[in-house]
PDB file of N, H, CA, C and O in Angstrom:
ATOM      1  N   MET A   1      52.233  44.341  69.840  1.00  0.00           N
ATOM      2  CA  MET A   1      51.579  45.121  69.451  1.00  0.00           C
ATOM      3  C   MET A   1      51.064  45.950  70.471  1.00  0.00           C
ATOM      4  O   MET A   1      50.687  45.430  71.521  1.00  0.00           O
ATOM      5  N   ASN A   2      50.990  47.321  70.280  1.00  0.00           N
ATOM      6  H   ASN A   2      51.297  47.743  69.427  1.00  0.00           H
ATOM      7  CA  ASN A   2      50.692  48.241  71.336  1.00  0.00           C
ATOM      8  C   ASN A   2      49.406  49.242  70.940  1.00  0.00           C
ATOM      9  O   ASN A   2      49.395  49.976  69.952  1.00  0.00           O
ATOM     10  N   ILE A   3      48.498  49.134  71.764  1.00  0.00           N
ATOM     11  H   ILE A   3      48.507  48.537  72.567  1.00  0.00           H
ATOM     12  CA  ILE A   3      47.682  49.827  71.033  1.00  0.00           C
ATOM     13  C   ILE A   3      46.851  50.979  72.435  1.00  0.00           C
ATOM     14  O   ILE A   3      46.224  50.545  73.400  1.00  0.00           O
ATOM     15  N   ARG A   4      47.086  52.290  72.156  1.00  0.00           N
ATOM     16  H   ARG A   4      47.596  52.643  71.371  1.00  0.00           H
ATOM     17  CA  ARG A   4      46.578  53.304  73.362  1.00  0.00           C
ATOM     18  C   ARG A   4      45.469  53.090  73.501  1.00  0.00           C
ATOM     19  O   ARG A   4      44.908  52.532  72.558  1.00  0.00           O
ATOM     20  N   LYS A   5      44.731  53.400  74.614  1.00  0.00           N
ATOM     21  H   LYS A   5      45.187  53.853  75.380  1.00  0.00           H
ATOM     22  CA  LYS A   5      43.581  52.975  74.973  1.00  0.00           C
ATOM     23  C   LYS A   5      42.403  54.620  74.438  1.00  0.00           C
ATOM     24  O   LYS A   5      42.348  55.692  75.039  1.00  0.00           O
ATOM     25  N   PRO A   6      41.841  54.320  73.500  1.00  0.00           N
ATOM     26  CA  PRO A   6      40.829  55.376  73.329  1.00  0.00           C
ATOM     27  C   PRO A   6      40.231  56.423  74.331  1.00  0.00           C
ATOM     28  O   PRO A   6      39.977  55.975  75.449  1.00  0.00           O
ATOM     29  N   SER A   7      39.897  58.097  74.045  1.00  0.00           N
ATOM     30  H   SER A   7      40.103  58.461  73.137  1.00  0.00           H
ATOM     31  CA  SER A   7      39.674  58.449  75.194  1.00  0.00           C
ATOM     32  C   SER A   7      38.070  58.274  75.133  1.00  0.00           C
ATOM     33  O   SER A   7      37.535  58.673  76.167  1.00  0.00           O
ATOM     34  N   ILE A   8      37.123  57.739  74.101  1.00  0.00           N
ATOM     35  H   ILE A   8      37.557  57.414  73.261  1.00  0.00           H
ATOM     36  CA  ILE A   8      35.860  57.344  74.124  1.00  0.00           C
ATOM     37  C   ILE A   8      35.522  56.097  74.968  1.00  0.00           C
ATOM     38  O   ILE A   8      35.677  54.980  74.474  1.00  0.00           O
ATOM     39  N   PRO A   9      35.023  56.269  76.342  1.00  0.00           N
ATOM     40  CA  PRO A   9      34.609  54.792  76.935  1.00  0.00           C
ATOM     41  C   PRO A   9      34.029  53.968  76.174  1.00  0.00           C
ATOM     42  O   PRO A   9      33.204  54.408  75.374  1.00  0.00           O
ATOM     43  N   GLY A  10      34.324  52.500  76.229  1.00  0.00           N
ATOM     44  H   GLY A  10      34.994  52.143  76.879  1.00  0.00           H
ATOM     45  CA  GLY A  10      33.859  51.398  75.605  1.00  0.00           C
ATOM     46  C   GLY A  10      34.237  51.690  74.188  1.00  0.00           C
ATOM     47  O   GLY A  10      33.342  51.087  73.596  1.00  0.00           O
ATOM     48  N   LEU A  11      34.864  52.138  73.419  1.00  0.00           N
ATOM     49  H   LEU A  11      35.591  52.627  73.900  1.00  0.00           H
ATOM     50  CA  LEU A  11      35.094  52.040  72.200  1.00  0.00           C
ATOM     51  C   LEU A  11      35.727  51.043  71.841  1.00  0.00           C
ATOM     52  O   LEU A  11      35.482  50.330  70.868  1.00  0.00           O
ATOM     53  N   MET A  12      37.118  50.873  73.092  1.00  0.00           N
ATOM     54  H   MET A  12      37.318  51.452  73.883  1.00  0.00           H
ATOM     55  CA  MET A  12      38.154  49.836  73.074  1.00  0.00           C
ATOM     56  C   MET A  12      37.188  48.444  72.880  1.00  0.00           C
ATOM     57  O   MET A  12      37.374  47.743  71.886  1.00  0.00           O
ATOM     58  N   GLU A  13      36.394  48.169  73.646  1.00  0.00           N
ATOM     59  H   GLU A  13      36.244  48.739  74.453  1.00  0.00           H
ATOM     60  CA  GLU A  13      35.775  46.827  73.963  1.00  0.00           C
ATOM     61  C   GLU A  13      35.039  46.814  72.450  1.00  0.00           C
ATOM     62  O   GLU A  13      35.107  45.694  71.945  1.00  0.00           O
ATOM     63  N   LEU A  14      34.431  47.695  71.711  1.00  0.00           N
ATOM     64  H   LEU A  14      34.376  48.605  72.122  1.00  0.00           H
ATOM     65  CA  LEU A  14      33.745  47.700  70.710  1.00  0.00           C
ATOM     66  C   LEU A  14      34.516  46.999  69.739  1.00  0.00           C
ATOM     67  O   LEU A  14      34.226  45.899  69.269  1.00  0.00           O
ATOM     68  N   LEU A  15      35.754  47.859  69.395  1.00  0.00           N
ATOM     69  H   LEU A  15      35.990  48.752  69.776  1.00  0.00           H
ATOM     70  CA  LEU A  15      36.742  47.663  68.125  1.00  0.00           C
ATOM     71  C   LEU A  15      37.494  46.290  68.532  1.00  0.00           C
ATOM     72  O   LEU A  15      38.292  45.868  67.694  1.00  0.00           O
ATOM     73  N   TRP A  16      37.323  45.500  69.794  1.00  0.00           N
ATOM     74  H   TRP A  16      36.676  45.842  70.474  1.00  0.00           H
ATOM     75  CA  TRP A  16      38.431  44.654  70.261  1.00  0.00           C
ATOM     76  C   TRP A  16      38.041  43.308  69.372  1.00  0.00           C
ATOM     77  O   TRP A  16      39.026  42.585  69.226  1.00  0.00           O
ATOM     78  N   PRO A  17      37.128  42.926  68.897  1.00  0.00           N
ATOM     79  CA  PRO A  17      37.000  41.800  67.810  1.00  0.00           C
ATOM     80  C   PRO A  17      37.546  42.180  66.878  1.00  0.00           C
ATOM     81  O   PRO A  17      38.099  41.290  66.231  1.00  0.00           O
ATOM     82  N   PHE A  18      37.661  43.400  66.416  1.00  0.00           N
ATOM     83  H   PHE A  18      37.213  44.124  66.940  1.00  0.00           H
ATOM     84  CA  PHE A  18      38.549  43.719  64.768  1.00  0.00           C
ATOM     85  C   PHE A  18      39.834  43.265  65.178  1.00  0.00           C
ATOM     86  O   PHE A  18      40.424  42.370  64.573  1.00  0.00           O
ATOM     87  N   VAL A  19      40.433  44.018  66.486  1.00  0.00           N
ATOM     88  H   VAL A  19      39.954  44.745  66.978  1.00  0.00           H
ATOM     89  CA  VAL A  19      41.714  43.924  66.435  1.00  0.00           C
ATOM     90  C   VAL A  19      42.300  42.805  66.578  1.00  0.00           C
ATOM     91  O   VAL A  19      43.416  42.619  66.094  1.00  0.00           O
ATOM     92  N   VAL A  20      41.555  41.738  67.367  1.00  0.00           N
ATOM     93  H   VAL A  20      40.648  41.889  67.761  1.00  0.00           H
ATOM     94  CA  VAL A  20      41.838  40.385  67.517  1.00  0.00           C
ATOM     95  C   VAL A  20      41.826  39.614  65.824  1.00  0.00           C
ATOM     96  O   VAL A  20      42.590  38.781  65.336  1.00  0.00           O
ATOM     97  N   TRP A  21      41.052  40.061  65.458  1.00  0.00           N
ATOM     98  H   TRP A  21      40.432  40.738  65.855  1.00  0.00           H
ATOM     99  CA  TRP A  21      40.602  39.503  63.803  1.00  0.00           C
ATOM    100  C   TRP A  21      41.513  39.866  62.670  1.00  0.00           C
ATOM    101  O   TRP A  21      41.605  39.203  61.636  1.00  0.00           O
ATOM    102  N   PHE A  22      42.262  41.094  62.962  1.00  0.00           N
ATOM    103  H   PHE A  22      42.188  41.633  63.801  1.00  0.00           H
ATOM    104  CA  PHE A  22      43.463  41.709  61.943  1.00  0.00           C
ATOM    105  C   PHE A  22      44.567  41.215  62.381  1.00  0.00           C
ATOM    106  O   PHE A  22      45.520  41.076  61.614  1.00  0.00           O
ATOM    107  N   THR A  23      44.634  40.872  63.651  1.00  0.00           N
ATOM    108  H   THR A  23      43.859  40.985  64.274  1.00  0.00           H
ATOM    109  CA  THR A  23      46.214  40.449  64.318  1.00  0.00           C
ATOM    110  C   THR A  23      46.190  38.728  64.209  1.00  0.00           C
ATOM    111  O   THR A  23      47.212  38.048  64.304  1.00  0.00           O
ATOM    112  N   GLU A  24      45.024  38.254  64.022  1.00  0.00           N
ATOM    113  H   GLU A  24      44.194  38.807  63.944  1.00  0.00           H
ATOM    114  CA  GLU A  24      45.193  37.026  63.894  1.00  0.00           C
ATOM    115  C   GLU A  24      45.651  36.516  62.381  1.00  0.00           C
ATOM    116  O   GLU A  24      46.448  35.606  62.154  1.00  0.00           O
ATOM    117  N   GLY A  25      44.943  37.334  61.396  1.00  0.00           N
ATOM    118  H   GLY A  25      44.295  38.073  61.580  1.00  0.00           H
ATOM    119  CA  GLY A  25      45.254  37.478  59.992  1.00  0.00           C
ATOM    120  C   GLY A  25      46.543  37.665  59.631  1.00  0.00           C
ATOM    121  O   GLY A  25      46.957  36.993  58.686  1.00  0.00           O
ATOM    122  N   ILE A  26      47.434  38.595  60.287  1.00  0.00           N
ATOM    123  H   ILE A  26      47.097  39.141  61.054  1.00  0.00           H
ATOM    124  CA  ILE A  26      48.767  38.565  60.278  1.00  0.00           C
ATOM    125  C   ILE A  26      49.514  37.349  60.519  1.00  0.00           C
ATOM    126  O   ILE A  26      50.192  36.680  59.739  1.00  0.00           O
ATOM    127  N   PHE A  27      49.220  37.162  61.951  1.00  0.00           N
ATOM    128  H   PHE A  27      48.670  37.705  62.586  1.00  0.00           H
ATOM    129  CA  PHE A  27      49.709  35.975  62.381  1.00  0.00           C
ATOM    130  C   PHE A  27      49.894  34.791  61.556  1.00  0.00           C
ATOM    131  O   PHE A  27      50.927  34.142  61.396  1.00  0.00           O
ATOM    132  N   THR A  28      48.371  34.547  60.896  1.00  0.00           N
ATOM    133  H   THR A  28      47.532  35.074  61.026  1.00  0.00           H
ATOM    134  CA  THR A  28      48.471  33.174  60.324  1.00  0.00           C
ATOM    135  C   THR A  28      49.057  33.389  58.831  1.00  0.00           C
ATOM    136  O   THR A  28      49.338  32.324  58.281  1.00  0.00           O
ATOM    137  N   GLN A  29      49.300  34.576  58.052  1.00  0.00           N
ATOM    138  H   GLN A  29      49.072  35.441  58.499  1.00  0.00           H
ATOM    139  CA  GLN A  29      49.894  34.741  57.137  1.00  0.00           C
ATOM    140  C   GLN A  29      51.350  34.540  57.265  1.00  0.00           C
ATOM    141  O   GLN A  29      51.858  33.907  56.340  1.00  0.00           O
ATOM    142  N   ASP A  30      52.217  34.983  58.311  1.00  0.00           N
ATOM    143  H   ASP A  30      51.804  35.497  59.063  1.00  0.00           H
ATOM    144  CA  ASP A  30      53.282  34.798  59.015  1.00  0.00           C
ATOM    145  C   ASP A  30      53.984  33.506  58.773  1.00  0.00           C
ATOM    146  O   ASP A  30      55.061  33.305  58.214  1.00  0.00           O
ATOM    147  N   ARG A  31      52.862  32.398  59.494  1.00  0.00           N
ATOM    148  H   ARG A  31      51.987  32.561  59.949  1.00  0.00           H
ATOM    149  CA  ARG A  31      53.065  31.479  59.871  1.00  0.00           C
ATOM    150  C   ARG A  31      53.210  30.550  58.708  1.00  0.00           C
ATOM    151  O   ARG A  31      54.031  29.648  58.542  1.00  0.00           O
ATOM    152  N   TRP A  32      52.159  30.995  57.880  1.00  0.00           N
ATOM    153  H   TRP A  32      51.492  31.727  58.015  1.00  0.00           H
ATOM    154  CA  TRP A  32      51.903  30.086  56.547  1.00  0.00           C
ATOM    155  C   TRP A  32      53.584  30.251  55.615  1.00  0.00           C
ATOM    156  O   TRP A  32      54.140  29.363  54.969  1.00  0.00           O
ATOM    157  N   ILE A  33      53.927  31.277  55.780  1.00  0.00           N
ATOM    158  H   ILE A  33      53.475  31.998  56.306  1.00  0.00           H
ATOM    159  CA  ILE A  33      55.012  32.106  54.613  1.00  0.00           C
ATOM    160  C   ILE A  33      56.227  31.343  55.616  1.00  0.00           C
ATOM    161  O   ILE A  33      56.810  30.435  55.023  1.00  0.00           O
ATOM    162  N   VAL A  34      56.662  31.572  56.972  1.00  0.00           N
ATOM    163  H   VAL A  34      56.189  32.309  57.454  1.00  0.00           H
ATOM    164  CA  VAL A  34      57.604  30.563  57.680  1.00  0.00           C
ATOM    165  C   VAL A  34      57.529  29.385  57.235  1.00  0.00           C
ATOM    166  O   VAL A  34      58.650  28.954  56.967  1.00  0.00           O
ATOM    167  N   GLU A  35      56.576  28.550  57.003  1.00  0.00           N
ATOM    168  H   GLU A  35      55.665  28.901  57.221  1.00  0.00           H
ATOM    169  CA  GLU A  35      56.370  27.045  56.570  1.00  0.00           C
ATOM    170  C   GLU A  35      56.790  26.885  55.191  1.00  0.00           C
ATOM    171  O   GLU A  35      57.605  26.009  54.902  1.00  0.00           O
ATOM    172  N   LEU A  36      56.287  27.677  54.297  1.00  0.00           N
ATOM    173  H   LEU A  36      55.624  28.389  54.532  1.00  0.00           H
ATOM    174  CA  LEU A  36      56.696  27.688  52.960  1.00  0.00           C
ATOM    175  C   LEU A  36      58.165  27.898  52.810  1.00  0.00           C
ATOM    176  O   LEU A  36      58.756  27.339  51.887  1.00  0.00           O
ATOM    177  N   GLU A  37      58.719  28.575  53.555  1.00  0.00           N
ATOM    178  H   GLU A  37      58.239  29.029  54.305  1.00  0.00           H
ATOM    179  CA  GLU A  37      60.280  28.942  53.610  1.00  0.00           C
ATOM    180  C   GLU A  37      60.987  27.830  54.090  1.00  0.00           C
ATOM    181  O   GLU A  37      61.966  27.505  53.419  1.00  0.00           O
ATOM    182  N   GLN A  38      60.681  27.043  55.274  1.00  0.00           N
ATOM    183  H   GLN A  38      59.885  27.307  55.819  1.00  0.00           H
ATOM    184  CA  GLN A  38      61.273  25.882  55.802  1.00  0.00           C
ATOM    185  C   GLN A  38      60.677  24.694  54.969  1.00  0.00           C
ATOM    186  O   GLN A  38      61.037  23.535  55.174  1.00  0.00           O
ATOM    187  N   ALA A  39      59.925  24.971  54.199  1.00  0.00           N
ATOM    188  H   ALA A  39      59.632  25.913  54.033  1.00  0.00           H
ATOM    189  CA  ALA A  39      59.731  23.568  53.057  1.00  0.00           C
ATOM    190  C   ALA A  39      60.933  24.040  52.185  1.00  0.00           C
ATOM    191  O   ALA A  39      62.055  23.547  52.300  1.00  0.00           O
ATOM    192  N   ALA A  40      60.682  24.829  51.483  1.00  0.00           N
ATOM    193  H   ALA A  40      59.770  25.230  51.390  1.00  0.00           H
ATOM    194  CA  ALA A  40      62.039  25.016  50.365  1.00  0.00           C
ATOM    195  C   ALA A  40      63.418  25.316  50.673  1.00  0.00           C
ATOM    196  O   ALA A  40      64.282  25.462  49.808  1.00  0.00           O
ATOM    197  N   PHE A  41      63.679  25.438  52.342  1.00  0.00           N
ATOM    198  H   PHE A  41      62.978  25.320  53.045  1.00  0.00           H
ATOM    199  CA  PHE A  41      64.890  25.027  52.888  1.00  0.00           C
ATOM    200  C   PHE A  41      65.099  23.553  52.740  1.00  0.00           C
ATOM    201  O   PHE A  41      66.113  23.079  52.227  1.00  0.00           O
ATOM    202  N   ASP A  42      64.308  22.991  53.111  1.00  0.00           N
ATOM    203  H   ASP A  42      63.484  23.376  53.528  1.00  0.00           H
ATOM    204  CA  ASP A  42      64.414  21.286  53.273  1.00  0.00           C
ATOM    205  C   ASP A  42      64.746  20.772  51.752  1.00  0.00           C
ATOM    206  O   ASP A  42      65.753  20.167  51.383  1.00  0.00           O
ATOM    207  N   ARG A  43      63.729  21.142  51.051  1.00  0.00           N
ATOM    208  H   ARG A  43      62.912  21.633  51.350  1.00  0.00           H
ATOM    209  CA  ARG A  43      63.731  20.648  49.523  1.00  0.00           C
ATOM    210  C   ARG A  43      65.088  21.042  48.623  1.00  0.00           C
ATOM    211  O   ARG A  43      65.539  20.382  47.686  1.00  0.00           O
ATOM    212  N   GLN A  44      65.605  22.273  49.152  1.00  0.00           N
ATOM    213  H   GLN A  44      65.238  22.808  49.913  1.00  0.00           H
ATOM    214  CA  GLN A  44      66.992  22.873  48.875  1.00  0.00           C
ATOM    215  C   GLN A  44      68.184  22.320  49.294  1.00  0.00           C
ATOM    216  O   GLN A  44      69.229  22.297  48.643  1.00  0.00           O
ATOM    217  N   GLY A  45      68.005  21.885  50.377  1.00  0.00           N
ATOM    218  H   GLY A  45      67.156  21.904  50.906  1.00  0.00           H
ATOM    219  CA  GLY A  45      69.243  21.879  51.096  1.00  0.00           C
ATOM    220  C   GLY A  45      69.872  22.629  51.779  1.00  0.00           C
ATOM    221  O   GLY A  45      70.736  22.210  52.549  1.00  0.00           O
ATOM    222  N   GLY A  46      69.531  24.122  51.627  1.00  0.00           N
ATOM    223  H   GLY A  46      68.829  24.463  51.001  1.00  0.00           H
ATOM    224  CA  GLY A  46      69.793  25.354  52.306  1.00  0.00           C
ATOM    225  C   GLY A  46      68.951  26.322  51.798  1.00  0.00           C
ATOM    226  O   GLY A  46      67.880  26.269  51.194  1.00  0.00           O
ATOM    227  N   ASP A  47      69.816  27.406  52.253  1.00  0.00           N
ATOM    228  H   ASP A  47      70.686  27.449  52.744  1.00  0.00           H
ATOM    229  CA  ASP A  47      68.979  28.794  51.670  1.00  0.00           C
ATOM    230  C   ASP A  47      69.462  29.586  50.692  1.00  0.00           C
ATOM    231  O   ASP A  47      70.384  30.379  50.883  1.00  0.00           O
ATOM    232  N   TRP A  48      68.752  29.391  49.354  1.00  0.00           N
ATOM    233  H   TRP A  48      68.003  28.746  49.198  1.00  0.00           H
ATOM    234  CA  TRP A  48      69.246  29.894  48.282  1.00  0.00           C
ATOM    235  C   TRP A  48      68.378  31.630  48.078  1.00  0.00           C
ATOM    236  O   TRP A  48      68.447  32.229  47.004  1.00  0.00           O
ATOM    237  N   ASN A  49      67.751  32.104  49.086  1.00  0.00           N
ATOM    238  H   ASN A  49      67.696  31.617  49.957  1.00  0.00           H
ATOM    239  CA  ASN A  49      67.146  33.511  48.947  1.00  0.00           C
ATOM    240  C   ASN A  49      68.101  34.773  49.042  1.00  0.00           C
ATOM    241  O   ASN A  49      68.915  35.036  49.927  1.00  0.00           O
ATOM    242  N   GLN A  50      67.837  35.369  48.081  1.00  0.00           N
ATOM    243  H   GLN A  50      67.176  35.155  47.362  1.00  0.00           H
ATOM    244  CA  GLN A  50      68.575  36.597  47.712  1.00  0.00           C
ATOM    245  C   GLN A  50      68.019  37.834  48.719  1.00  0.00           C
ATOM    246  O   GLN A  50      67.329  38.719  48.214  1.00  0.00           O
ATOM    247  N   GLU A  51      68.308  37.862  50.005  1.00  0.00           N
ATOM    248  H   GLU A  51      68.869  37.143  50.415  1.00  0.00           H
ATOM    249  CA  GLU A  51      67.757  38.846  50.949  1.00  0.00           C
ATOM    250  C   GLU A  51      68.573  40.207  50.752  1.00  0.00           C
ATOM    251  O   GLU A  51      69.795  40.357  50.789  1.00  0.00           O
ATOM    252  N   ILE A  52      67.628  41.104  50.545  1.00  0.00           N
ATOM    253  H   ILE A  52      66.636  40.982  50.514  1.00  0.00           H
ATOM    254  CA  ILE A  52      68.157  42.621  50.648  1.00  0.00           C
ATOM    255  C   ILE A  52      67.929  43.353  52.197  1.00  0.00           C
ATOM    256  O   ILE A  52      68.624  44.255  52.663  1.00  0.00           O
ATOM    257  N   PHE A  53      66.770  42.703  52.834  1.00  0.00           N
ATOM    258  H   PHE A  53      66.205  41.970  52.455  1.00  0.00           H
ATOM    259  CA  PHE A  53      66.357  43.498  53.768  1.00  0.00           C
ATOM    260  C   PHE A  53      67.490  43.450  55.057  1.00  0.00           C
ATOM    261  O   PHE A  53      67.806  42.411  55.636  1.00  0.00           O
ATOM    262  N   PRO A  54      68.010  44.767  55.360  1.00  0.00           N
ATOM    263  CA  PRO A  54      69.129  44.758  56.149  1.00  0.00           C
ATOM    264  C   PRO A  54      69.205  44.027  57.526  1.00  0.00           C
ATOM    265  O   PRO A  54      70.197  43.548  58.075  1.00  0.00           O
ATOM    266  N   ALA A  55      67.586  44.068  58.048  1.00  0.00           N
ATOM    267  H   ALA A  55      66.780  44.457  57.602  1.00  0.00           H
ATOM    268  CA  ALA A  55      67.482  43.488  59.479  1.00  0.00           C
ATOM    269  C   ALA A  55      67.596  41.985  59.315  1.00  0.00           C
ATOM    270  O   ALA A  55      68.042  41.179  60.132  1.00  0.00           O
ATOM    271  N   ILE A  56      67.057  41.738  57.979  1.00  0.00           N
ATOM    272  H   ILE A  56      66.694  42.392  57.315  1.00  0.00           H
ATOM    273  CA  ILE A  56      67.119  40.279  58.046  1.00  0.00           C
ATOM    274  C   ILE A  56      68.688  39.632  57.681  1.00  0.00           C
ATOM    275  O   ILE A  56      69.080  38.541  58.096  1.00  0.00           O
ATOM    276  N   LEU A  57      69.440  40.522  56.852  1.00  0.00           N
ATOM    277  H   LEU A  57      69.121  41.408  56.515  1.00  0.00           H
ATOM    278  CA  LEU A  57      70.697  40.143  56.672  1.00  0.00           C
ATOM    279  C   LEU A  57      71.828  39.906  58.131  1.00  0.00           C
ATOM    280  O   LEU A  57      72.769  39.141  58.343  1.00  0.00           O
ATOM    281  N   GLN A  58      71.166  40.977  58.919  1.00  0.00           N
ATOM    282  H   GLN A  58      70.402  41.599  58.747  1.00  0.00           H
ATOM    283  CA  GLN A  58      71.877  41.094  60.428  1.00  0.00           C
ATOM    284  C   GLN A  58      71.613  40.169  60.882  1.00  0.00           C
ATOM    285  O   GLN A  58      72.580  39.687  61.472  1.00  0.00           O
ATOM    286  N   LEU A  59      70.303  39.293  60.973  1.00  0.00           N
ATOM    287  H   LEU A  59      69.517  39.684  60.495  1.00  0.00           H
ATOM    288  CA  LEU A  59      69.575  38.542  62.104  1.00  0.00           C
ATOM    289  C   LEU A  59      70.439  37.041  61.246  1.00  0.00           C
ATOM    290  O   LEU A  59      70.636  36.013  61.894  1.00  0.00           O
ATOM    291  N   ARG A  60      70.778  37.135  60.066  1.00  0.00           N
ATOM    292  H   ARG A  60      70.617  37.969  59.539  1.00  0.00           H
ATOM    293  CA  ARG A  60      71.291  35.776  59.324  1.00  0.00           C
ATOM    294  C   ARG A  60      72.899  35.765  59.842  1.00  0.00           C
ATOM    295  O   ARG A  60      73.556  34.747  60.064  1.00  0.00           O
ATOM    296  N   ASN A  61      73.353  37.136  59.975  1.00  0.00           N
ATOM    297  H   ASN A  61      72.820  37.962  59.795  1.00  0.00           H
ATOM    298  CA  ASN A  61      74.780  36.936  60.485  1.00  0.00           C
ATOM    299  C   ASN A  61      74.721  36.571  61.995  1.00  0.00           C
ATOM    300  O   ASN A  61      75.605  35.752  62.246  1.00  0.00           O
ATOM    301  N   VAL A  62      74.033  36.877  63.010  1.00  0.00           N
ATOM    302  H   VAL A  62      73.315  37.543  62.806  1.00  0.00           H
ATOM    303  CA  VAL A  62      73.758  36.648  63.883  1.00  0.00           C
ATOM    304  C   VAL A  62      73.637  34.821  64.059  1.00  0.00           C
ATOM    305  O   VAL A  62      74.435  34.050  64.591  1.00  0.00           O
ATOM    306  N   LEU A  63      72.561  34.594  63.507  1.00  0.00           N
ATOM    307  H   LEU A  63      71.913  35.221  63.074  1.00  0.00           H
ATOM    308  CA  LEU A  63      72.452  33.140  63.746  1.00  0.00           C
ATOM    309  C   LEU A  63      73.798  32.279  62.808  1.00  0.00           C
ATOM    310  O   LEU A  63      74.086  31.103  63.029  1.00  0.00           O
ATOM    311  N   LEU A  64      74.264  32.855  62.111  1.00  0.00           N
ATOM    312  H   LEU A  64      74.029  33.811  61.932  1.00  0.00           H
ATOM    313  CA  LEU A  64      75.349  32.139  61.526  1.00  0.00           C
ATOM    314  C   LEU A  64      76.549  32.172  62.590  1.00  0.00           C
ATOM    315  O   LEU A  64      77.285  31.186  62.626  1.00  0.00           O
ATOM    316  N   ARG A  65      76.703  32.849  63.138  1.00  0.00           N
ATOM    317  H   ARG A  65      76.106  33.650  63.109  1.00  0.00           H
ATOM    318  CA  ARG A  65      78.331  32.844  64.204  1.00  0.00           C
ATOM    319  C   ARG A  65      77.320  32.598  65.627  1.00  0.00           C
ATOM    320  O   ARG A  65      78.121  32.341  66.525  1.00  0.00           O
ATOM    321  N   GLN A  66      76.377  32.580  66.008  1.00  0.00           N
ATOM    322  H   GLN A  66      75.726  32.789  65.279  1.00  0.00           H
ATOM    323  CA  GLN A  66      76.211  32.431  67.311  1.00  0.00           C
ATOM    324  C   GLN A  66      74.856  30.844  67.402  1.00  0.00           C
ATOM    325  O   GLN A  66      74.551  30.298  68.462  1.00  0.00           O
ATOM    326  N   GLY A  67      74.399  30.521  66.276  1.00  0.00           N
ATOM    327  H   GLY A  67      74.646  30.965  65.415  1.00  0.00           H
ATOM    328  CA  GLY A  67      73.470  29.533  66.375  1.00  0.00           C
ATOM    329  C   GLY A  67      73.871  28.312  66.181  1.00  0.00           C
ATOM    330  O   GLY A  67      75.090  28.146  66.242  1.00  0.00           O
ATOM    331  N   LEU A  68      73.204  27.385  65.960  1.00  0.00           N
ATOM    332  H   LEU A  68      72.214  27.519  65.910  1.00  0.00           H
ATOM    333  CA  LEU A  68      73.780  26.006  66.244  1.00  0.00           C
ATOM    334  C   LEU A  68      73.634  25.314  64.944  1.00  0.00           C
ATOM    335  O   LEU A  68      72.669  25.574  64.224  1.00  0.00           O
ATOM    336  N   PRO A  69      74.693  24.293  64.536  1.00  0.00           N
ATOM    337  CA  PRO A  69      74.847  23.854  63.375  1.00  0.00           C
ATOM    338  C   PRO A  69      73.681  22.860  62.939  1.00  0.00           C
ATOM    339  O   PRO A  69      72.876  22.262  63.652  1.00  0.00           O
ATOM    340  N   LEU A  70      73.813  22.862  61.718  1.00  0.00           N
ATOM    341  H   LEU A  70      74.467  23.348  61.138  1.00  0.00           H
ATOM    342  CA  LEU A  70      72.358  22.117  61.049  1.00  0.00           C
ATOM    343  C   LEU A  70      73.078  20.609  61.463  1.00  0.00           C
ATOM    344  O   LEU A  70      74.243  20.551  61.858  1.00  0.00           O
ATOM    345  N   PRO A  71      72.294  19.529  61.326  1.00  0.00           N
ATOM    346  CA  PRO A  71      72.531  18.328  61.471  1.00  0.00           C
ATOM    347  C   PRO A  71      73.049  18.054  59.903  1.00  0.00           C
ATOM    348  O   PRO A  71      72.819  18.642  58.846  1.00  0.00           O
ATOM    349  N   ALA A  72      73.963  16.725  60.296  1.00  0.00           N
ATOM    350  H   ALA A  72      74.149  16.247  61.154  1.00  0.00           H
ATOM    351  CA  ALA A  72      74.560  16.241  59.154  1.00  0.00           C
ATOM    352  C   ALA A  72      73.682  15.784  58.168  1.00  0.00           C
ATOM    353  O   ALA A  72      74.036  15.960  57.002  1.00  0.00           O
ATOM    354  N   ASP A  73      72.652  15.254  58.378  1.00  0.00           N
ATOM    355  H   ASP A  73      72.365  15.111  59.325  1.00  0.00           H
ATOM    356  CA  ASP A  73      71.854  14.588  57.256  1.00  0.00           C
ATOM    357  C   ASP A  73      70.611  15.852  56.674  1.00  0.00           C
ATOM    358  O   ASP A  73      69.510  15.442  56.307  1.00  0.00           O
ATOM    359  N   VAL A  74      70.860  17.037  56.651  1.00  0.00           N
ATOM    360  H   VAL A  74      71.755  17.370  56.949  1.00  0.00           H
ATOM    361  CA  VAL A  74      70.027  17.526  56.185  1.00  0.00           C
ATOM    362  C   VAL A  74      70.907  18.358  54.745  1.00  0.00           C
ATOM    363  O   VAL A  74      70.270  19.042  53.944  1.00  0.00           O
TER     364      VAL A  74
END
């Protein structure tokens, strides 16, 4: 995350707790989502998501081509 320093002296220090609170909330949600997706993958034995987001589709292709194979017991 990139934050430009405001021109008003001391404003960044005043707002910093809000910035930390906001970003921690976002990362907590992301972590929760990833854990739920991993649990679904484990239960289903594979990825059944019907993804349409181009960046995720491209990432999947990279992982399929260059990632490590799944262990045989999954």
